[in-house]
C-alpha positions as a Markdown table, in Angstrom:
| # | Residue | x | y | z |
|---|---|---|---|---|
| 1 | Met | 14.8 | 0.0 | -19.3 |
| 2 | Ala | 16.3 | 1.0 | -16.0 |
| 3 | Arg | 13.5 | 3.6 | -15.5 |
| 4 | Ala | 10.8 | 1.0 | -16.0 |
| 5 | Arg | 12.5 | -1.4 | -13.6 |
| 6 | Ile | 12.9 | 1.2 | -10.9 |
| 7 | Gly | 9.4 | 2.4 | -11.5 |
| 8 | Thr | 8.1 | -1.2 | -11.1 |
| 9 | Val | 9.9 | -1.6 | -7.8 |
| 10 | Ile | 8.3 | 1.4 | -6.3 |
| 11 | Gly | 4.9 | 0.7 | -7.8 |
| 12 | Trp | 4.8 | 3.2 | -10.6 |
| 13 | Gly | 6.3 | 1.2 | -13.5 |
| 14 | Ala | 5.0 | -0.1 | -16.8 |
| 15 | Gly | 3.8 | -3.6 | -16.9 |
| 16 | Pro | 0.7 | -5.7 | -17.5 |
| 17 | Gly | -1.4 | -3.2 | -15.5 |
| 18 | Glu | -0.1 | -0.1 | -17.1 |
| 19 | Gly | -3.6 | 0.7 | -18.5 |
| 20 | Leu | -4.9 | 0.7 | -15.0 |
| 21 | Ser | -2.3 | 2.9 | -13.4 |
| 22 | Arg | -4.7 | 5.8 | -13.0 |
| 23 | Phe | -7.3 | 3.5 | -11.5 |
| 24 | Gly | -4.7 | 2.1 | -9.1 |
| 25 | Phe | -3.6 | 5.5 | -8.1 |
| 26 | Ala | -7.1 | 6.8 | -7.6 |
| 27 | Leu | -8.3 | 3.7 | -5.7 |
| 28 | Gly | -5.1 | 3.5 | -3.6 |
| 29 | Thr | -5.6 | 7.1 | -2.6 |
| 30 | Phe | -9.2 | 6.4 | -1.8 |
| 31 | His | -8.1 | 3.4 | 0.4 |
| 32 | Ala | -5.6 | 5.5 | 2.3 |
| 33 | Ser | -8.2 | 8.3 | 2.9 |
| 34 | Val | -10.8 | 5.8 | 4.1 |
| 35 | Leu | -8.3 | 4.2 | 6.5 |
| 36 | Val | -7.3 | 7.6 | 7.9 |
| 37 | Ala | -10.9 | 8.7 | 8.2 |
| 38 | Val | -12.0 | 5.5 | 9.9 |
| 39 | Gly | -9.0 | 5.6 | 12.2 |
| 40 | Val | -9.6 | 9.1 | 13.3 |
| 41 | Met | -13.3 | 8.5 | 13.9 |
| 42 | Leu | -12.6 | 5.4 | 16.0 |
| 43 | Ala | -9.9 | 7.2 | 17.9 |
| 44 | Tyr | -12.3 | 10.1 | 18.5 |
| 45 | Arg | -15.0 | 7.8 | 19.8 |
| 46 | Gln | -12.5 | 6.2 | 22.2 |
| 47 | Gly | -11.1 | 9.5 | 23.3 |
| 48 | Gly | -7.7 | 8.6 | 21.9 |
| 49 | Leu | -7.1 | 11.8 | 19.9 |
| 50 | Ser | -5.7 | 13.5 | 23.0 |
| 51 | Asn | -2.8 | 11.0 | 22.8 |
| 52 | Leu | -1.8 | 12.6 | 19.5 |
| 53 | Glu | -0.9 | 16.0 | 20.9 |
| 54 | Asp | 2.8 | 15.1 | 20.9 |
| 55 | Leu | 2.7 | 14.1 | 17.2 |
| 56 | Ser | 4.2 | 16.8 | 15.0 |
| 57 | Thr | 2.7 | 17.8 | 11.7 |
| 58 | Met | 5.8 | 16.4 | 9.8 |
| 59 | Val | 5.5 | 13.0 | 11.5 |
| 60 | Gly | 1.8 | 12.9 | 10.8 |
| 61 | Leu | 2.3 | 13.8 | 7.1 |
| 62 | Gly | 5.1 | 11.2 | 6.9 |
| 63 | Leu | 2.9 | 8.5 | 8.4 |
| 64 | Phe | 0.1 | 9.4 | 5.9 |
| 65 | Ala | 2.6 | 9.4 | 3.0 |
| 66 | Leu | 3.7 | 5.9 | 4.0 |
| 67 | Leu | 0.1 | 4.7 | 4.3 |
| 68 | Trp | -0.7 | 6.3 | 1.0 |
| 69 | Trp | 2.3 | 4.8 | -0.8 |
| 70 | Ala | 1.5 | 1.4 | 0.6 |
| 71 | Ser | -2.1 | 1.6 | -0.5 |
| 72 | Val | -1.3 | 2.8 | -4.0 |
| 73 | Tyr | 1.5 | 0.2 | -4.3 |
| 74 | Gly | -0.8 | -2.7 | -3.1 |
| 75 | Thr | -3.7 | -1.6 | -5.2 |
| 76 | Arg | -1.7 | -1.1 | -8.4 |
| 77 | Trp | -0.1 | -4.5 | -7.9 |
| 78 | Ala | -3.5 | -6.1 | -7.3 |
| 79 | Leu | -5.1 | -4.5 | -10.4 |
| 80 | Ser | -2.2 | -5.5 | -12.6 |
| 81 | Gly | -3.1 | -9.2 | -12.6 |
| 82 | Val | -6.9 | -9.3 | -13.0 |
| 83 | His | -7.4 | -8.4 | -16.7 |
| 84 | Gly | -10.4 | -10.4 | -17.9 |
| 85 | His | -10.7 | -12.6 | -14.9 |
| 86 | Ser | -13.5 | -13.2 | -12.4 |
| 87 | Met | -14.2 | -11.6 | -9.1 |
| 88 | Glu | -12.5 | -14.6 | -7.4 |
| 89 | Val | -9.2 | -13.7 | -9.0 |
| 90 | Ala | -9.7 | -10.0 | -8.2 |
| 91 | Leu | -10.3 | -10.8 | -4.5 |
| 92 | Arg | -7.3 | -13.1 | -4.4 |
| 93 | Arg | -5.2 | -10.4 | -5.9 |
| 94 | Gly | -6.7 | -7.9 | -3.5 |
| 95 | Ile | -5.7 | -10.1 | -0.5 |
| 96 | Leu | -2.2 | -10.6 | -1.8 |
| 97 | Gly | -1.9 | -6.9 | -2.7 |
| 98 | Gly | -2.9 | -6.0 | 0.9 |
| 99 | Ile | -0.4 | -8.5 | 2.3 |
| 100 | Arg | 2.3 | -7.2 | 0.0 |
| 101 | Ala | 1.6 | -3.6 | 1.0 |
| 102 | Gly | 1.6 | -4.4 | 4.7 |
| 103 | Leu | 4.9 | -6.3 | 4.5 |
| 104 | Ala | 6.4 | -3.4 | 2.5 |
| 105 | Val | 5.5 | -1.1 | 5.4 |
| 106 | Val | 7.1 | -3.5 | 7.9 |
| 107 | Ala | 10.3 | -3.8 | 5.8 |
| 108 | Leu | 10.5 | 0.0 | 5.5 |
| 109 | Ala | 10.0 | 0.5 | 9.3 |
| 110 | Leu | 12.6 | -2.2 | 10.1 |
| 111 | Gly | 15.0 | -0.6 | 7.6 |
| 112 | Val | 14.6 | 2.8 | 9.2 |
| 113 | Phe | 15.3 | 1.2 | 12.6 |
| 114 | Ala | 18.4 | -0.6 | 11.3 |
| 115 | Leu | 19.7 | 2.6 | 9.8 |
| 116 | Ser | 19.3 | 4.4 | 13.1 |
| 117 | Leu | 21.2 | 1.8 | 15.1 |
| 118 | Pro | 24.7 | 3.3 | 14.4 |
| 119 | Phe | 23.5 | 6.7 | 15.8 |
| 120 | Val | 22.1 | 5.0 | 18.9 |
| 121 | Met | 25.2 | 2.9 | 19.4 |
| 122 | Ala | 27.4 | 6.0 | 19.3 |
| 123 | Ala | 25.4 | 7.3 | 22.3 |
| 124 | Gly | 25.4 | 4.1 | 24.4 |
| 125 | Gly | 27.2 | 0.8 | 24.8 |
| 126 | Val | 27.6 | -1.0 | 21.5 |
| 127 | Leu | 26.9 | -4.5 | 22.8 |
| 128 | Glu | 23.8 | -3.6 | 24.7 |
| 129 | Val | 22.4 | -1.6 | 21.9 |
| 130 | Leu | 23.2 | -4.3 | 19.3 |
| 131 | Thr | 21.6 | -7.0 | 21.4 |
| 132 | Ala | 18.5 | -4.9 | 22.0 |
| 133 | Gly | 18.4 | -4.0 | 18.3 |
| 134 | Leu | 18.6 | -7.6 | 17.2 |
| 135 | Phe | 15.8 | -8.6 | 19.7 |
| 136 | Ile | 13.6 | -5.7 | 18.5 |
| 137 | Val | 14.2 | -6.6 | 14.8 |
| 138 | Gly | 13.7 | -10.3 | 15.4 |
| 139 | Phe | 10.7 | -10.2 | 17.8 |
| 140 | Tyr | 8.9 | -7.1 | 16.4 |
| 141 | Gly | 9.8 | -8.0 | 12.9 |
| 142 | Val | 8.1 | -11.4 | 13.1 |
| 143 | Ala | 5.1 | -10.0 | 15.1 |
| 144 | Ala | 4.7 | -7.0 | 12.7 |
| 145 | Ser | 5.0 | -9.3 | 9.7 |
| 146 | Leu | 2.2 | -11.6 | 11.1 |
| 147 | Gly | 0.1 | -8.5 | 11.8 |
| 148 | Ala | 0.8 | -7.2 | 8.3 |
| 149 | Val | -0.4 | -10.5 | 6.8 |
| 150 | Ile | -3.6 | -10.6 | 8.8 |
| 151 | Val | -4.5 | -6.9 | 8.7 |
| 152 | Gly | -3.2 | -6.4 | 5.1 |
| 153 | Gly | -5.0 | -9.5 | 3.9 |
| 154 | Gly | -8.3 | -8.5 | 5.5 |
| 155 | Leu | -8.1 | -5.0 | 4.2 |
| 156 | Gly | -7.0 | -6.3 | 0.8 |
| 157 | Phe | -10.1 | -8.5 | 0.7 |
| 158 | Leu | -12.5 | -5.7 | 1.6 |
| 159 | Phe | -10.9 | -3.1 | -0.7 |
| 160 | Gly | -10.5 | -5.7 | -3.5 |
| 161 | Leu | -14.2 | -6.4 | -3.3 |
| 162 | Leu | -15.0 | -2.7 | -3.2 |
| 163 | Asp | -12.7 | -2.0 | -6.1 |
| 164 | Trp | -14.2 | -4.8 | -8.2 |
| 165 | Val | -17.7 | -3.3 | -7.6 |
| 166 | Ile | -16.6 | 0.3 | -8.3 |
| 167 | Leu | -14.8 | -0.6 | -11.6 |
| 168 | Ala | -17.7 | -2.9 | -12.7 |
| 169 | Leu | -20.2 | -0.1 | -12.0 |
| 170 | Ala | -17.9 | 2.4 | -13.9 |
| 171 | Gly | -18.2 | 0.2 | -16.9 |
| 172 | Ile | -14.6 | -1.1 | -16.9 |
| 173 | Gly | -16.0 | -4.6 | -17.3 |
| 174 | Asn | -15.6 | -7.9 | -15.6 |
| 175 | Gly | -12.1 | -8.2 | -14.4 |
| 176 | Phe | -10.8 | -4.7 | -15.0 |
| 177 | Asp | -10.1 | -4.9 | -18.7 |
| 178 | Pro | -7.8 | -1.9 | -19.4 |
| 179 | Gln | -8.6 | -2.1 | -23.1 |
| 180 | Glu | -12.3 | -1.5 | -22.4 |
| 181 | Glu | -11.5 | 2.2 | -21.9 |
| 182 | Ser | -9.7 | 2.5 | -25.3 |
| 183 | Arg | -12.6 | 0.8 | -27.1 |
| 184 | His | -15.0 | 3.5 | -25.8 |
| 185 | Gly | -13.1 | 6.4 | -27.2 |
| 186 | Ser | -10.8 | 7.4 | -24.4 |
| 187 | Pro | -7.2 | 7.7 | -25.6 |
| 188 | Gly | -4.8 | 5.2 | -24.1 |
| 189 | Arg | -1.1 | 5.4 | -23.7 |
| 190 | Gly | 0.8 | 5.9 | -27.0 |
| 191 | Gln | -2.3 | 7.2 | -28.8 |
| 192 | Pro | -2.7 | 10.8 | -29.9 |
| 193 | Gly | -4.2 | 12.9 | -27.2 |
| 194 | Ala | -2.9 | 10.7 | -24.4 |
């Protein structure tokens, strides 16, 4: 029970969309890869790649891992609620999944910032650092949350539409019916050979 609950919180757990977990994983990974590829191409065209020379490999991998996790988390959540529904429901879930993933990234970034405050306070004046920290969390938290809602919702709409088309073309059926795969001979969870 605790394992399923922890897994659900981080986006890996059992639930209504368990049959789609591999699709959520694959499509979320695809989303993250597309976002990185488009970002790099746009930065290259603008001459912005030279600004990344101070970025270490570990920071780059960490940022990609965060983007990947958020993409898989939002995609799996979006796919979990569209069984047997129309494209309208799939798009609505895609938008909400994108917003949810964007807000999860903002919450994680603010959490990392909040955890670093004691170390910064040890190096400087407590009152000044605390005041600046509260301003940063308040101002940037609200601004980043609004940005996450707008950008996450827009990307969720685009990727939700793309996912709906991909899964429909793959024969998963209207509304991502996870039982469709089992009816066509592929073993599902709990069946021999799964």
